[in-house]
N, C-alpha and C positions, 0 to 999 in steps of 0.2 A: 498707627502703621508697627504691622508685628511681621517679626520675620517666621515664624514656626512656620507659615505656610510653601513647602519646598516650590509650589507651581505656581507658585505669585513671581515673578518677574520684576526683580525694582527699575527700575527705570535712574541708573543714579546720577546723571547730570543734571535731569529734569530735577530732583528735588536740590533745596534751597539750603542754602548752607546753616539754616538754624534745624532746619528739619532732620541734618544731617547730626547735627548736635545730639536734636532728641531722641536721634534713633538710638545713639551711642550710650547716651543717658538712662533711658531704656535700659538696654544690655548690661550696661553696670549692673542696676537695679534689680534686673529681673538673676545677676548672675548672683550679686550677694543675698538676695530670700530665697533662692535653692541653696545657698551654703549656709543657711538658718543666719546667720549675722546681722549684728541690728551698725546701721549707721556709724556708730561711738564704735562700735570696734573696728571695724571696717578701716576708719580713718584714725583712727589709733594703730593699728598693725600697719598700715600703709605712710603714717606720720605725717599725716598733710589732720588742718582741722576738720570739726566736722560740719564745719559750715562749708571747706573747699567740695566734700565730697555731696552734698548738698544741693551745689551748682553744676556739680560735674551729670550726676543724674536729672538735671532739670533742662539738661542743658541750656546754660544761661552761665557758664561759668570756667573757670578752670586753666590748668593752665597746661603742658602736654607732659612735665616731668610729671604733676601732681597723676594726670590719666596714668600714663604709665608705672606709677609708684601702685595705685588702685589695681591695675589690671595683673603685677605682678603678685600680688597678696591670691589675686583674685584664681591664679592659675590660667591667666586669657591671651599672656604675650603672642600664644598665636597667631594671633590676628593681622601681627605683624608681618606673615610670612609673604604676604604677596610686595613684600618691599624689597624682599632678597633678589639679586638678578643673579641668571648665573655667568660664571666669568666665560668671556668666548674669546679663545683665538686666535689669532688669524693662520691662516694656513703658510704662509712665510716663514711668520715667526714660528710655529711648528719645527718645519722645514729647516730655518735656520737653527736650531736646538739638536734635531737630530743629526747632523752635518758637526759639530759642532763636539758632539758625544766623541766619547775615544773609544776606538776598537780595538786597540791593544794594545800591552804593558809595554814598558821600555827595560833594557836593562838601566838600575841604576848606573848612577857618576858618583865619583868620589867626589869628596871636597878637596882633599884632601892637593895641594901640591906637590908635597918632595914623595908620593907612593901614587907614579905616575909612571906606563915602563914605557917608557923613551927605547925607539931603534936605531943608537948610534953607534 
């Protein structure tokens, strides 16, 4: 299954877990080869065993941590951009924050009780 054809819509929910792992493995392998890296080189740079990388590329094993380490070396962490969600602030909270914001400066009050100007 190739992701090179932009006109082919992948039905993500229809893919099995194994198919998704294989798709991810193919992505890693194609990216590694396009950067002219051997499995040994990439594994050493990522701090994982070559056998772990081989399992990731086959879609048959590995951990999320290993995946992140490999994607970091391949400069492909951007695939996680879909995980980033914009922060949504409620309009009520915005209104409260705007109301609490100071509008004017006040005179400084002296902390010295001996320097008060009393009218007696």
